[in-house]
C-alpha positions as CSV (number, residue, x, y, z in Angstrom):
1,X,40.6,107.6,136.9
2,X,44.2,108.0,136.4
3,X,45.9,106.9,133.0
4,X,48.9,104.6,133.3
5,X,51.5,107.6,132.6
6,X,49.5,109.6,135.7
7,X,50.1,106.5,137.4
8,X,53.7,105.9,136.4
9,X,54.1,109.7,137.5
10,X,52.7,110.2,140.6
11,X,54.1,106.7,141.9
12,X,57.5,108.3,140.9
13,X,57.2,111.1,142.4
14,X,55.7,109.9,145.4
15,X,58.3,107.0,146.4
16,X,60.7,109.8,145.5
17,X,59.3,112.0,148.6
18,X,59.4,109.2,151.1
19,X,63.2,108.0,150.1
20,X,63.5,112.1,151.1
21,X,62.1,111.3,154.2
22,X,58.7,112.4,154.1
23,X,56.0,111.0,156.2
24,X,54.1,108.1,154.6
25,X,49.8,108.5,154.9
26,X,49.2,105.0,155.9
27,X,50.4,102.9,158.8
28,X,53.5,101.2,157.9
29,X,54.0,98.0,160.4
30,X,57.1,96.7,158.1
31,X,60.2,98.7,158.9
32,X,61.9,97.1,155.6
33,X,58.9,97.9,153.1
34,X,60.2,100.0,150.0
35,X,59.3,103.8,149.3
36,X,57.4,102.0,146.1
37,X,55.3,99.7,148.0
38,X,53.7,102.8,150.7
39,X,53.2,104.6,147.2
40,X,51.0,102.0,145.6
41,X,49.2,101.3,148.4
42,X,48.7,105.5,149.1
43,X,47.5,105.3,145.7
44,X,45.2,102.2,146.0
45,X,43.4,104.2,149.4
46,X,43.4,107.3,147.4
47,X,45.5,109.1,150.0
48,X,48.3,110.4,147.9
49,X,48.9,114.0,148.9
50,X,49.5,114.8,145.2
51,X,47.0,116.4,142.7
52,X,46.6,115.5,138.9
53,X,46.1,118.9,136.7
54,X,44.4,117.5,133.7
């Protein structure tokens, strides 16, 4: 699993990508949902298109 620092970095990077127009990896039904909430849902479902190299 990820450390809290890795999670923070992943969520920040992914939400930034979403803000710039990257397509979400989950189905978004509410158009008012924030990029951070989408990133959290992607992390919860293990769908982040980002890898961590340890």
